[in-house]
N, C-alpha and C positions, 0 to 999 in steps of 0.2 A: 393796321391789322397788328393785333397784340403779338408781342415777343413770345417766342416759344423756345424751348430748350430741348435738346436730343434727349430721349429716354437713356438713362443710365443704367448700368448693369444692376440687376435686382437681387443677386446673391452675394452673400459674405464669401470672400475667398478662402476662409478658414473652416466654416461650417456648412457651407454650401446652401444655407437655408435663406429665405427672405431676411433682410437685415433687423436686428432688434437694437434701438438706440444706437443708430450709426455714428461712427466718429471717423476723422482723417488723421493720418500722419503727415508729417511735413513733406514727405513724398508726393502726396496727392491721392494715396490709396485708401479705400474705405473699407471698413469691418465692423462687425458687432462690438459693441463696448467691452463685454464680457469675454468675447473670444480673443481681441487683441491684448486685453489686460492679462489673460492666462497665458498667452504666448509670450508676453514680454517678461512675465514672472519667471517662466521657465528658463529665460535668456539671462536672469539676473547673475548667475555665476560667472557668465564670460565677460570679457573686456569690452565687448561692442554689442550694440542691439540691431538688429537687421529687420527690414520689412519683410514679411513672409511672402509678399506678391512679387517684388522686383528686387529684392535683396540689398536695398540701399541700407548703408551702415550709419549709426548713430553713435558717438563716443558716450552720451548720456542717454538715460531713458527718455525716449521723445514724448513730448506732451500729446494728449489725445484731444484733437480739435473737435468740437461740436459741429456736426454737419447741419447746415441750416436747412438746406433744401429737402423735401421729401423725396425719397428714392423711388417710391412706387408710384408716383404721378408724373403725367406728362401733361404740360399746359396745353389748353384748347388751341387748335389750329382751326380758323374759320374756313367755311366753303368759298371757293373763290367766285362762284357764280350766283350765290344767295345775296341778297340784300341785307338781310339781318344776320346776327353772328349764329348762324347755324354750324355745329361742329362738324369738321370734314373727318371722314372714316379712311380715305387714303390719299396719297399725294402721288400724281403722275409725274414722273421724271421726263416723260417726252413732251408733255404740254406745259410743264412748270405750273401745274395747277392742283389745287386741293379740292376733293370732292366729297360732298355730303352723301348720304344713302341715295337721295333721290337723283342726284346727278351721276352717282356712280353706276346706276342700272342702265343710263344712256350712253356711258363712255365706251369708247373703242376697245375692242378685245385683241386688237392686232398686237403681235409680238413685240414691236418696238415701244408700246405704250406700257411701260414697266409701272407697276403699282407698288408703293412702299407704304409703311406706317406715316400718318400725317406729320409733315415737317414744314416749318416756315422757311426754310433755306435749302431748297432743292438744288440750288445752284453749287452747294458744296459737293454734290454728288456728280458734278459734270467737270470735264476737262477746261480748265481757264483759257487754254490756247484754241481748241477746236470746238468747245461747247458741246462735246459728245459725251455720252455716259462714261463714267469710269468703270469699264467692265473687264479690264485687264490688270494683271499685276506683275511687275517687272522685278524678277529675283535678283537681278544684278544690280539694280540701282535702288532697289527697295522702295518702290513707289508704285502708287496706283495710276494708270493710264488708259486713255481710250483707244479705239481702234486705230484711228489716224495715227496716233503716235507710235503704235506697233508697227503699222504696215508701211510708213513712210517717213515717220519722224525719227526723233533721236534715238528711239529704242529698237529701230530695225535691226533685225538679227540678234537681239537679245533673248534669253530664256524668259519666256512670258508665260503666265498662266491666265487662262480665261475664267472670268467669274460670271456666274449665272445669278444675277441680282435678284430675280424672282424666286429662284430656288433657294437663296440664302435666306431670303424671308420666310420661306416655308422651314427651311431648316432650323431657324430660330425657334418656331414653335415646338419642333421635335426635341430640340435641346432642352427646352423647358420641360416637356414631358419626361424627357430622360433624367433630368435633374430630380424632378419628383419622384420617378422609380428609385433612383440611386438614394434619395433621402428615406425613401421607405426600407431598403434595403440595409441602410445605414443603421436605421431604428431597430430592425431585426437583430442585427449585430450587436446594438447596444443593450438590447433585452437579453441577449445571451450572454454578454459580458456581466450584466446584472445577476443572471441566473447563476453564472460561474462562480460570482463572488459569494452569493448565497451558499453554493455547494461547498466553496472553500470553507466559509465559516462554519458550516454543518459538520464538515470533515474535521476541521480543526477541533472542535468541540468533542467530537468522538474520539480523535486520536489523544486529546488532553486527558479524556475520562480514562482511556487505556493506559496513559502514562501514570495517571494518579493510582489506578488499580494495580500497576506494576509496582509502582512505589510503596504502596500499602503491604503488597505481598513480600517484597524483598525487606522491608522494615519488620514484618512478623518473623520471617526467616532469620533476620538478624537478631532480634529478641530472643528466638529460640535457641539461637547458637550462643547468645551471652550467658543464658540460664545454664545451657550445657557446660560453657566455659567455667561460670561460678562453682557448679557443682563438682567438677573435677578438681578445680583449684582447692575448694573445701576438702576434698579428700587428700589432696596433697598436704594442706597443713595439718590435718589429722595424723598423716604419717610422719610429719615433721615433728609434732608434738610428742607421738609415741617414741620416735627415736631420740629426742631430748631427754624424755623422762627415763628411757632406758641407760642412756650415758650418765645421766645423773646418779641413778641407783648403783652403777657400776663404780662411779667416782667415790661414792659414799662407803662402798665395802673396801676399795682400795685405800682410802684415807684411814679406816679402822685398822686394815692390816698394816699400814705405814706406822701408826701410833703404836701398835703392839710391837712391832719390830724395833721402834726407837727405844721402848722400856726394855727390852731384852738386851739390847746393845748396851744400854746403861748397866744393866745387872752384870754383863759380862766384863765391862771395863772395871769394875768394882773387885771381881774375882781376880783380875790381873794384878791388883794390888796386894793380895794376900801370899805371902812367902811360905807359910806353915802349910805343908801337905796335907796334914789331918784336917786342920781348919779349912782348907780349899775344899776337900772332900765332902766334909759336913755341910758347907755351905751350897755345894752343888747338890746334894741330895736333897736339901731343904728347899730348893727353888724349882721352877719348871722349865730350867734350861736344858734338861737331857732331851726332851722330845723336839726341840728346835732343830737338833742336828739330823733328826730321821724325817722331819717334814720336808715335803717337796715344796719347791718354790711355787707359790700360787702364780698361775698364769691365766690372765683375763683375755678371753678371745670374743670380742664383740661381734654380732652379726652383721654382715654389709646390708646396706639400704638394697631391697628388692623393689624394682618399680613394675615388676610384671602386675600386681593387682590393679595399679593404676592404669597401665597401658590395656590391660583388659576391659577395665571400666570404661576408658575412653572409646574403645573399639565398639563395645556393645552399645553405647550411647549413640555413637555416630550411626550405627547400623539402624538403630531405631529411628533416628532423626532422617536419615536418607529414605527410609522406607515409608514414614509418614509423609515426608515431602512428595515422594512418587505417587503416593495414594492421593494427596490433595491435587497434584498436578494433574492427575488422570482424570479426577472428578470434576476439575474445571474444563478440561479440554473436550472430554467426551460428549457432552451436551451440545457442544457448537461445531461437533465434526460433521461436515457436509456428507451426507450418505448417497451413494451411488445408485443409479436406478437398475435394480436387479430384478428380473423376471425370469420364470422357469421356461424351458423349452421343451414343449410337449414332444417334439420329434425325437428327444434324447431319452424320454422316461421309459423305464422298464415297465412291462405290461402289468406288474404287481404294485405300481406306484400309481396312486390316484391322485390327479391334479385337481384341486378343488377351486382354485383360483391361480391368477398368474404368480402368486406368491406363496401359495401353501401346497403342500404335497404331504401325503400319508401312505403307509403301508396298507394294502388291502389284499386279503386272502384270496378274493375272487380276481381272476386275470380281466384285465381291461381288454375289450375288442380294439386293436389298433393295426394299422397297416404297417407292415415291415418297410424299413427304409434303413440306408447306411448309417445314419446317426444314432439309431436307437440302441441302447444297451441290452445286452443278454444278462447282465448283474443288475442288482437292485440299485441302480444309480439314475440320477437326473442332473443335467447341467443347466446353467443359466443361457439365456439368448445372447447376451452380451459377451465379449471377451476383451481381455486387457492385454495391449502390447506396450503401453507406455503410461507414465503418470501415477498418481496416488489415488487409492480407492478404499472406501470403508463401507462395510455394511453390518447389519447385526441380524442375527437368527434366533429365534425362540424354538427351543426343542422340547418335545414331549415325549415320554416313554424312554426306552433304552436301546441298545444295540444300533445306534446311529453315529453317523460321521459327517462333519462338515468341512470344508477346505476349499483348494484350488487345485485344477488339473489342466495339463496342456490339452490343447485341441486334438492332438494325436494319441490320446490315451487309448488304451485297448478297450474296444466295446463289444467284440463277438465272442466272448468267452465268459464263462461263469465261475472260473477258477477264484480261488482266494487272493491269489496275487494280482488280480484285476481291480481289488478294491482299492478306494483312494487312500494314500499313505502307505501302501503295500508295495510300492514300486517306485521308479526313478521319476515317474512323470506326474506325480500327485503329492501334495502335503495335505495333512488332515488333523483335526482334532475329533477323537473319539468319545462319545458319551454314553456310559453304562452306569453302573454302581460307583465307579471312579471316573477321573478324566485323564486321557493320556494323548500325547501327540506322537505322530509317526510320519516318516518319510523313508522310502526304500526298505520298509518293513523294519526299521530301528525305532524301537519304542520308548518312550520316557513318560513315566507315571507322574500323574498331578494330583495328589490327594487333596480333597477339599471337604470342608463340612458345610458349605452353603448349599441350601436347597435350590438356589437360583438356576434356571437352566436357560439363561439368555446370554449371548456371547456375540462380541464384537471381533470383526476381522478386518485387519488394515493391511493393505497389500502396497508396498513402495516398490514398483517395478524396476526403475532405473538402479534404485539403491540395493535391489535384491534382498528385500526384507519381508517376511510375512508374519504377522504377530496376531496372537490371539489373546482375548481378554474375557474374563467372566464379569458380567455386568452386575455384580452385587454391590453392596455398599459397606466399606468403599470398593470402588472397582479395581479388580485383581488382575495384574499382568501374568499370563499363563506361560507362554513361551513365544520366542521369536526364532524363526528359521532364518539363516542367512545363506544365500546362494547367488549364483548368476542365472537369471531367466533367461531362456534362449529362444522360447516360442510364445504365442498368444496363450492366456490362460483363461479359463472358465471358473466361476464359482461352481463348486461341486458337492453333491450331497448323496449320501448312501443311507438308506431306510431299511432298517430290520423289522422284525415282526413287532406290531404294537407301536411303532414311532411315528411322529409327525414332526415336520418343520414349517415353520413360518418365517418368511423374510420381513422383517419389520420396516414400516415406513419411515 
């Protein structure tokens, strides 16, 4: 009978897949060549190398020994009852015989006839003392034993586990199936990791692009500030030159006066040497020395440097720069602003407000036939279906005609009166932007006018609930910030609209 070897483990301990180019470590454990090479590479920074299976330690990187035997094959075990070399399909541990497919059909199915995978050494599965199946495991002595060893032998009264050999064979198949399922799950995770890597790369490129754009914007701002800086410094130099020229002019005049005074002093010293009174008087009368005693001493008062023009210039230029920067930021930000989903609530609409779609409303001289309900206004208002009690929200409204107001209102705004103080912006429960020939904002009937020469009648509304800010913007080019209300919101808010005669509003997508 040809020699056979027991089927070895089919899976690599590291990747759990069938072996690829198997190798051995000195401790005897097998791995895929690439798997163990990568594992040893990761251990390169430590002082010792360890086997991933048993933990055996090596002071130097252990060599990977080529495994000569094929791990996926089992040598053929011939059938005990056939004359020729017919391969066996099972080995019976009770009969100590290996059976081919033909003899297996005739074999006993009694429980004591335990069938396992073909093996040429079934005696290895039996107790050398009692020649019975090793169907128990002694946990105290860490050995496999047979039933007589347990019931009356050296292992009596020990903690022993019963082993179902037939079930173990079936479980081995289940484990292989489980390994296959785990491998599929692992591949799914690998695919997810690769997808995450792609996502990370895409996100990195997008973030880098944002960084480059921010850098460009800051560089542009810096260049503008440098130009402003140079402009103001040029004006400072102009003022310095003017001051130097003024001082030089005064110095020239003073030098002329000094020389004139030196000449007069010399003439006066000559007079002091004349002793004859008559000659003295004749000399005095013939010179210009008389007037010197009547002249007042010249007093030069130079104007101090006035920095006011430069400060005013700097202030004006900075205001223009800040205004331009704000407009540029608004122009960049608004196209990217995510709009909230705003639709009109028919239940709140006044009977003279015609709802043409969920986003368009217009004033109608003809009253619409509508059922009365607690939510409906008796004044010419309509609210949004949604309400805001947290977060940031942005929407845009296009307005046609005049006598129209847009804004926000608390959910408890007065609805059952037509008085003027029920209009949005005219009470404490609402804030509005009114559009007529001019623009104005209102809250609690406090009005602030917003002169504008732009014909554009499209507006952006930005609500920051927790921050307590409500901002209005005119969507012209460049976008113009109109006003920001600052308060503390205490109740849920609706988008609110008031429509006068001939007006229409559309909430833009």
